[in-house]
Steps between C-alpha positions, in 0.01 A plus 500: 500500500490840664238755398542875474261537795723275717806701388328824605400350836861395563621849407247652741635278779857598403408869518333461839808331650733765356281778642514331843878479471532867408261603779726332758808695386601825674530690172194598295371246250525576128176643367531324164546133581576399142823705519638270770738230367350264759164529324637523145678166532185324620279670240729406211516142623121475529459613139778267385348200683152574360632523144703181539200310637295618202760371254649837402856393583677770297308783669551332838872490435500868403338594833743271683798677339340839566481403868869407491593833341280730708522341847782241471253242634501158331164324538441239231171521307445135601515584874157488662487741794190541717351840579658728757862475380719763666853553370673761719798554266468331159866542408666156461184303580451181297183293543434173322254232611163529675441748781191535720303802616640787711866421443746765618833525318746736666777527241780312323291183523532199268231236465545233236698206370871462526534135585527196278167368627216546254208368704175686434322563831261759356723797422655359184791262442758560773317804640368568852146547629462769767189521721286793612615782732871426459768762572830469311775703670782693338730282291307180567469220245258214445672259264379184328177302514410569864180596679492793739189487718254772592593780743875435480762769563830442320773710660759721334758311298344158558518242219209252507568168324262269691127505573385740773181426703222750571525761775871518559787742473846438363730740687749733342845384412725651766873533462682425819839663541730304728806672641819300477822568683796597292775241527 
Protein backbone atom coordinates (compact mmCIF):
# COMPACT_ATOMS: atom_id res chain seq x y z
CA UNK A 1 0.00 0.00 0.00
CA UNK A 2 1.35 3.40 -0.94
CA UNK A 3 1.84 6.07 1.71
CA UNK A 4 1.32 9.80 1.34
CA UNK A 5 5.08 10.27 1.75
CA UNK A 6 5.76 7.91 -1.19
CA UNK A 7 3.13 9.78 -3.25
CA UNK A 8 4.87 13.10 -2.50
CA UNK A 9 8.28 11.63 -3.41
CA UNK A 10 6.89 10.40 -6.74
CA UNK A 11 5.39 13.84 -7.40
CA UNK A 12 8.74 15.47 -6.63
CA UNK A 13 10.42 13.17 -9.17
CA UNK A 14 7.66 13.99 -11.70
CA UNK A 15 8.23 17.72 -11.18
CA UNK A 16 11.99 17.39 -11.57
CA UNK A 17 11.65 15.55 -14.90
CA UNK A 18 9.12 18.10 -16.20
CA UNK A 19 11.44 20.98 -15.24
CA UNK A 20 14.29 19.26 -17.12
CA UNK A 21 12.02 18.88 -20.14
CA UNK A 22 11.00 22.53 -20.07
CA UNK A 23 14.61 23.66 -19.60
CA UNK A 24 15.61 21.87 -22.82
CA UNK A 25 12.96 23.67 -24.89
CA UNK A 26 13.81 26.87 -26.81
CA UNK A 27 10.84 28.76 -25.39
CA UNK A 28 10.73 29.90 -21.75
CA UNK A 29 9.36 27.43 -19.20
CA UNK A 30 6.08 28.19 -17.45
CA UNK A 31 6.66 29.78 -14.07
CA UNK A 32 3.70 28.01 -12.45
CA UNK A 33 4.22 24.32 -13.13
CA UNK A 34 0.81 23.30 -11.80
CA UNK A 35 -0.81 25.19 -14.71
CA UNK A 36 0.78 22.81 -17.23
CA UNK A 37 -1.56 20.01 -18.41
CA UNK A 38 1.49 17.72 -18.44
CA UNK A 39 1.80 18.17 -14.67
CA UNK A 40 -1.94 18.35 -13.93
CA UNK A 41 -2.55 14.93 -15.46
CA UNK A 42 0.19 13.31 -13.38
CA UNK A 43 -0.86 15.12 -10.18
CA UNK A 44 -4.51 14.09 -10.53
CA UNK A 45 -3.47 10.50 -11.18
CA UNK A 46 -1.18 10.43 -8.12
CA UNK A 47 -4.04 11.59 -5.89
CA UNK A 48 -6.45 9.13 -7.51
CA UNK A 49 -4.02 6.20 -7.09
CA UNK A 50 -3.36 7.12 -3.44
CA UNK A 51 -7.07 7.29 -2.65
CA UNK A 52 -7.76 4.01 -4.44
CA UNK A 53 -4.96 2.25 -2.56
CA UNK A 54 -6.40 3.54 0.72
CA UNK A 55 -9.84 2.13 -0.10
CA UNK A 56 -11.54 5.44 -0.98
CA UNK A 57 -12.72 4.20 -4.37
CA UNK A 58 -15.45 6.81 -4.90
CA UNK A 59 -13.05 9.72 -4.30
CA UNK A 60 -10.44 8.01 -6.47
CA UNK A 61 -12.98 7.74 -9.26
CA UNK A 62 -13.88 11.42 -8.89
CA UNK A 63 -10.22 12.42 -9.35
CA UNK A 64 -9.93 10.01 -12.29
CA UNK A 65 -12.92 11.65 -14.00
CA UNK A 66 -11.58 15.11 -13.16
CA UNK A 67 -8.36 14.13 -14.93
CA UNK A 68 -10.39 13.03 -17.94
CA UNK A 69 -12.30 16.32 -18.01
CA UNK A 70 -9.42 18.71 -17.37
CA UNK A 71 -6.57 17.10 -19.35
CA UNK A 72 -8.27 14.37 -21.48
CA UNK A 73 -5.76 11.92 -20.00
CA UNK A 74 -7.11 8.50 -18.96
CA UNK A 75 -4.96 6.90 -16.26
CA UNK A 76 -6.86 4.33 -14.21
CA UNK A 77 -6.72 4.70 -10.41
CA UNK A 78 -5.49 1.08 -10.33
CA UNK A 79 -2.44 1.90 -12.50
CA UNK A 80 0.77 1.93 -10.48
CA UNK A 81 3.27 4.33 -12.04
CA UNK A 82 6.75 4.88 -10.61
CA UNK A 83 8.14 8.34 -9.92
CA UNK A 84 9.41 10.54 -12.73
CA UNK A 85 6.47 10.13 -15.12
CA UNK A 86 6.63 12.64 -17.97
CA UNK A 87 3.64 13.01 -20.28
CA UNK A 88 4.50 15.52 -23.01
CA UNK A 89 0.92 15.94 -24.30
CA UNK A 90 -1.75 14.28 -22.12
CA UNK A 91 -4.50 14.53 -24.74
CA UNK A 92 -5.64 11.01 -25.78
CA UNK A 93 -3.23 9.19 -23.46
CA UNK A 94 -4.61 6.04 -21.82
CA UNK A 95 -2.50 4.12 -19.30
CA UNK A 96 -3.58 0.88 -17.65
CA UNK A 97 -1.27 -1.68 -16.05
CA UNK A 98 2.01 -1.24 -14.17
CA UNK A 99 4.65 1.26 -15.28
CA UNK A 100 8.15 1.74 -13.88
CA UNK A 101 10.12 4.85 -12.97
CA UNK A 102 11.08 7.64 -15.40
CA UNK A 103 8.65 6.69 -18.14
CA UNK A 104 8.28 9.21 -20.96
CA UNK A 105 4.95 9.30 -22.80
CA UNK A 106 4.98 11.55 -25.86
CA UNK A 107 1.30 11.69 -26.82
CA UNK A 108 -1.65 9.69 -28.15
CA UNK A 109 -0.26 6.62 -26.38
CA UNK A 110 -2.32 3.61 -25.28
CA UNK A 111 -1.12 1.10 -22.71
CA UNK A 112 -3.53 -1.58 -21.56
CA UNK A 113 -5.63 -4.60 -22.41
CA UNK A 114 -7.39 -5.16 -25.66
CA UNK A 115 -6.77 -8.83 -26.25
CA UNK A 116 -8.72 -11.87 -25.17
CA UNK A 117 -5.83 -13.03 -22.98
CA UNK A 118 -6.40 -12.43 -19.28
CA UNK A 119 -3.08 -13.62 -17.86
CA UNK A 120 -1.94 -11.60 -14.85
CA UNK A 121 1.80 -10.90 -15.15
CA UNK A 122 1.81 -8.20 -12.48
CA UNK A 123 -0.12 -5.33 -14.06
CA UNK A 124 -3.58 -6.81 -13.61
CA UNK A 125 -5.58 -9.32 -15.65
CA UNK A 126 -4.67 -8.85 -19.32
CA UNK A 127 -2.58 -5.73 -18.65
CA UNK A 128 1.08 -5.00 -19.45
CA UNK A 129 4.06 -4.37 -17.19
CA UNK A 130 6.46 -1.67 -18.41
CA UNK A 131 9.98 -1.32 -16.98
CA UNK A 132 12.02 1.70 -15.90
CA UNK A 133 13.29 4.45 -18.23
CA UNK A 134 10.97 3.54 -21.11
CA UNK A 135 10.09 6.02 -23.87
CA UNK A 136 6.73 5.57 -25.63
CA UNK A 137 6.65 7.45 -28.94
CA UNK A 138 3.72 9.26 -30.52
CA UNK A 139 0.77 6.98 -31.25
CA UNK A 140 2.44 3.87 -29.85
CA UNK A 141 0.52 1.10 -28.10
CA UNK A 142 1.42 -1.64 -25.65
CA UNK A 143 -1.44 -4.13 -25.73
CA UNK A 144 -2.18 -7.21 -23.65
CA UNK A 145 -0.28 -9.04 -20.93
CA UNK A 146 3.26 -8.32 -22.15
CA UNK A 147 6.46 -7.22 -20.45
CA UNK A 148 8.46 -4.29 -21.79
CA UNK A 149 11.97 -4.28 -20.34
CA UNK A 150 14.01 -1.45 -18.87
CA UNK A 151 15.49 1.28 -21.07
CA UNK A 152 13.33 0.46 -24.10
CA UNK A 153 12.40 3.02 -26.76
CA UNK A 154 9.12 2.29 -28.54
CA UNK A 155 8.96 4.26 -31.79
CA UNK A 156 6.13 6.34 -33.18
CA UNK A 157 3.08 4.34 -34.20
CA UNK A 158 4.48 1.00 -33.04
CA UNK A 159 2.07 -1.57 -31.58
CA UNK A 160 3.74 -3.91 -29.06
CA UNK A 161 1.97 -7.26 -28.55
CA UNK A 162 4.90 -9.45 -27.47
CA UNK A 163 7.52 -9.24 -24.73
CA UNK A 164 10.38 -6.80 -25.32
CA UNK A 165 13.82 -7.39 -23.69
CA UNK A 166 15.86 -4.77 -21.83
CA UNK A 167 17.99 -2.18 -23.63
CA UNK A 168 16.50 -2.18 -27.08
CA UNK A 169 14.67 0.11 -29.45
CA UNK A 170 11.67 -0.67 -31.61
CA UNK A 171 11.97 1.61 -34.65
CA UNK A 172 9.25 3.82 -36.00
CA UNK A 173 6.68 2.50 -38.39
CA UNK A 174 7.68 3.89 -41.77
CA UNK A 175 5.36 4.05 -44.73
CA UNK A 176 7.09 3.20 -47.94
CA UNK A 177 5.58 4.67 -51.08
CA UNK A 178 6.32 2.60 -54.16
CA UNK A 179 5.83 4.16 -57.58
CA UNK A 180 3.97 2.02 -60.05
CA UNK A 181 3.78 2.54 -63.78
CA UNK A 182 0.41 3.37 -65.20
CA UNK A 183 -0.78 0.65 -67.55
